[in-house]
C-alpha positions in Angstrom: -54.7 -13.6 -49.3 -52.5 -16.6 -48.6 -51.3 -17.2 -45.1 -47.7 -16.2 -44.4 -45.6 -18.0 -41.8 -43.9 -15.5 -39.4 -40.7 -16.7 -37.9 -40.6 -16.5 -34.1 -38.7 -13.5 -32.7 -35.4 -14.3 -31.1 -34.5 -13.1 -27.7 -31.4 -11.0 -27.0 -29.6 -8.5 -29.1 -30.3 -8.1 -32.8 -28.2 -10.3 -35.1 -26.7 -7.4 -37.0 -23.1 -6.6 -36.6 -23.5 -5.4 -33.0 -21.3 -8.1 -31.5 -18.4 -7.2 -33.7 -18.9 -3.5 -33.0 -19.0 -4.1 -29.3 -15.7 -6.0 -29.6 -14.1 -3.1 -31.4 -15.3 -0.7 -28.6 -13.8 -2.9 -25.9 -10.6 -3.1 -27.9 -10.5 0.7 -28.2 -11.1 1.0 -24.5 -8.3 -1.4 -23.7 -5.9 0.4 -26.0 -6.9 3.8 -24.4 -6.2 2.5 -20.9 -2.8 1.1 -22.1 -2.0 4.5 -23.5 -2.7 6.2 -20.2 -0.3 3.8 -18.5 2.4 4.6 -21.1 1.9 8.3 -20.8 1.9 8.2 -17.0 5.3 6.6 -16.9 7.0 9.8 -18.1 6.8 13.5 -17.6 6.2 14.1 -21.3 6.3 11.9 -24.4 6.2 12.5 -28.1 3.5 10.8 -30.2 5.9 8.5 -32.0 7.4 7.3 -28.7 4.0 6.6 -27.2 3.1 4.6 -30.3 6.3 2.7 -30.2 5.9 1.7 -26.5 2.3 0.9 -26.9 3.0 -1.1 -30.1 0.2 0.6 -32.0 0.0 2.6 -35.3 0.7 6.3 -34.9 -2.7 7.2 -36.4 -4.5 5.0 -33.9 -2.6 6.5 -31.0 -3.3 10.0 -32.2 -7.0 9.3 -32.5 -7.2 7.8 -29.0 -5.1 10.5 -27.4 -7.3 13.2 -28.9 -10.4 11.6 -27.4 -8.7 11.3 -24.0 -7.6 15.0 -24.2 -11.3 16.0 -24.7 -12.0 14.3 -21.3 -8.9 16.0 -19.7 -7.3 12.6 -19.1 -4.2 13.7 -21.1 -2.7 17.1 -22.0 -1.0 18.0 -25.3 1.6 20.8 -25.2 1.5 22.4 -28.6 4.8 24.2 -28.2 6.7 21.0 -27.5 4.4 18.3 -29.0 4.6 16.3 -25.8 1.8 14.4 -24.2 1.3 14.2 -20.4 -1.3 13.0 -18.0 -4.2 15.4 -17.5 -6.1 16.9 -14.5 -9.0 14.6 -15.1 -6.8 11.6 -14.5 -5.6 13.1 -11.3 -9.3 13.6 -10.2 -10.0 9.9 -10.9 -6.9 8.8 -9.0 -7.7 11.0 -6.1 -10.9 9.0 -5.6 -8.8 6.1 -4.6 -6.9 8.2 -2.0 -10.2 9.1 -0.4 -11.4 5.5 0.0 -8.3 3.5 0.6 -8.2 1.7 3.9 -5.0 0.3 5.3 -6.7 -2.5 7.2 -8.3 -3.8 4.0 -5.2 -3.4 2.0 -3.0 -5.0 4.6 -5.2 -7.9 5.7 -3.8 -10.5 3.2 -0.2 -9.3 4.0 -0.5 -9.7 7.8 -2.3 -13.1 7.3 0.6 -14.3 5.3 3.1 -13.0 7.8 1.3 -14.9 10.5 1.5 -18.0 8.4 5.3 -17.5 8.0 6.1 -16.7 11.6 3.4 -18.4 13.8 3.4 -15.2 15.9 0.8 -12.5 16.4 0.9 -9.8 13.7 -0.4 -6.3 14.4 -1.1 -3.5 12.0 -1.2 0.0 13.5 -2.0 3.4 12.0 -0.7 6.7 13.1 -3.2 8.9 14.9 -2.7 12.0 17.1 0.9 11.3 18.0 0.1 7.7 18.8 -0.4 4.4 17.0 -3.7 2.7 17.0 -4.0 -1.1 16.4 -6.4 -1.4 13.4 -6.0 -5.0 12.3 -4.5 -8.2 13.8 -3.7 -11.8 12.8 -3.5 -13.6 16.1 -1.3 -16.6 16.7 -2.8 -19.9 18.1 0.0 -20.8 20.5 -1.1 -21.1 24.2 1.3 -18.3 25.1 1.2 -15.4 22.7 1.1 -11.7 22.4 -2.2 -9.9 22.3 -3.4 -6.3 21.7 -7.0 -5.5 21.4 -8.2 -3.7 18.3 -8.2 0.1 19.0 -5.4 -0.2 21.6 -3.0 2.8 21.5 0.7 2.1 21.3 3.1 4.6 22.8 5.8 5.7 20.4 8.7 5.4 22.9 7.9 1.9 24.2 6.9 -0.2 21.2 8.6 -1.5 18.2 5.9 -0.1 16.0 6.2 3.4 17.5 10.0 3.4 17.2 9.8 2.3 13.6 7.5 5.2 12.8 9.9 7.6 14.6 12.8 6.3 12.5 10.9 6.7 9.2 9.7 10.2 10.0 11.3 13.3 8.6 13.4 15.3 11.2 10.7 18.0 11.6 7.9 15.5 12.1 10.0 13.4 14.4 10.8 16.4 16.5 7.0 17.2 16.8 6.4 13.6 17.9 9.3 13.7 20.4 7.9 16.9 22.0 4.7 15.1 22.8 6.1 12.0 24.4 5.7 11.7 28.2 8.1 8.7 28.6 5.8 6.7 30.7 7.8 3.8 32.2 5.8 0.6 31.3 8.7 -1.7 32.4 12.2 -1.3 33.7 13.4 -1.6 30.0 11.3 1.4 28.8 13.3 4.3 27.3 12.7 7.2 29.7 14.6 10.0 28.0 14.9 11.3 24.5 18.6 10.6 24.2 18.1 6.9 24.8 15.2 6.8 22.5 17.2 8.5 19.7 20.0 6.0 20.2 17.4 3.4 19.3 16.2 5.4 16.3 19.8 5.5 15.0 20.1 1.7 15.3 16.8 1.3 13.5 17.9 3.4 10.6 21.0 1.2 10.3 19.3 -2.1 10.9 16.1 -1.5 8.9 13.6 -2.5 11.5 12.7 -1.7 15.1 12.9 -4.0 18.1 11.0 -3.9 21.4 12.9 -5.9 24.0 10.3 -6.1 26.8 9.9 -2.3 26.8 6.1 -2.3 26.7 5.2 -5.5 28.4 7.4 -7.8 30.6 8.2 -11.1 28.9 7.2 -9.9 25.4 9.3 -8.8 22.5 8.4 -7.5 19.1 9.9 -6.4 15.7 8.3 -3.8 13.4 8.8 -1.8 10.3 7.0 1.4 9.1 4.5 1.6 6.3 4.8 4.7 4.1 2.4 6.7 1.8 3.1 8.0 -1.7 5.2 10.9 -0.2 7.4 8.4 1.8 5.8 9.6 5.1 5.0 7.0 7.8 1.4 6.2 8.2 1.7 3.2 10.4 3.6 0.1 11.1 3.4 -3.7 11.0 4.8 -5.7 13.9 5.3 -9.3 14.9 5.1 -9.9 18.7 5.8 -13.0 20.9 7.0 -14.2 24.2 10.7 -13.4 24.9 11.5 -17.1 25.3 10.6 -17.6 21.6 12.3 -14.3 20.4 16.0 -15.0 20.5 18.3 -12.5 18.9 18.8 -14.8 15.9 15.1 -15.2 15.4 14.6 -11.4 15.8 16.9 -10.9 12.8 14.9 -13.4 10.7 11.6 -12.0 11.7 12.9 -8.5 11.0 13.6 -9.3 7.4 10.1 -10.7 7.0 8.5 -7.7 8.6 10.4 -5.3 6.4 9.2 -7.2 3.3 5.6 -7.1 4.6 5.9 -3.3 5.3 7.3 -2.7 1.8 4.5 -4.7 0.2 1.9 -2.6 2.1 3.7 0.6 1.2 3.5 -0.3 -2.5 -0.2 -1.2 -2.3 -1.2 1.8 -0.2 0.7 4.3 -2.3 -0.5 2.8 -5.6 2.9 1.6 -6.8 1.4 -1.9 -7.0 -2.1 -2.2 -8.3 -2.6 -5.8 -7.2 -1.3 -8.2 -4.7 1.3 -10.7 -6.0 -0.3 -14.1 -6.9 1.3 -15.8 -3.9 -0.9 -13.8 -1.6 -4.1 -15.1 -3.1 -4.6 -17.8 -0.5 -4.6 -15.1 2.3 -7.3 -12.8 1.1 
């Protein structure tokens, strides 16, 4: 029998049409995710409208939606013909709610705020009728504000605390006010509810809170509340510094920056924004 030459076996996947098939699978997955985004934007959409917004053929959209419906990621109401997000998608989204951590989400934001202001930035979360400092970007100036991580901030005597009170619903605010002991940290500390509520009214009009040496002599701060997806305050971001560097004009400028930072963290925490804007990349 004549010898036959056997070609060496190639490593990797077989050379049959697997690569093209894999590409088609990825394309289908990408299209299905795009459809979920389209459906999630409305409380019910017809097939033709989904196809128009997704810029896909109706037949392709129907095939993908039917597959998603089997996994309970979308629902189809036979009486109206409308498609909506399904319970399975809610379960997947709830996993994010379980693991999200404000310090991790907010770290690039407070680092950028430090870069913009050159003053210490604190991130505090609400806990048991007090705020707890959970992250900090510390300024490098010889004289600067400092709070240790884990420090508790009283609601009545800090900009962060007053920002949370202003953002709270009337019932939640009332529950907080009932727990305040009005400890006098300085001569400027608010010592009764009426004075504190006057501050809250000003905060609601101004958009941010101010601590004018109410917690520590010689230190001022501005703060804005961070909200969850139900527009409830979960914490606050603040910029603090020596009173000699915190003139009224600068407080106004810092206030606008703090509000912008709080709004960015609100969008990230609540899921309204999925990713940080590109200009935050250097502060990760």
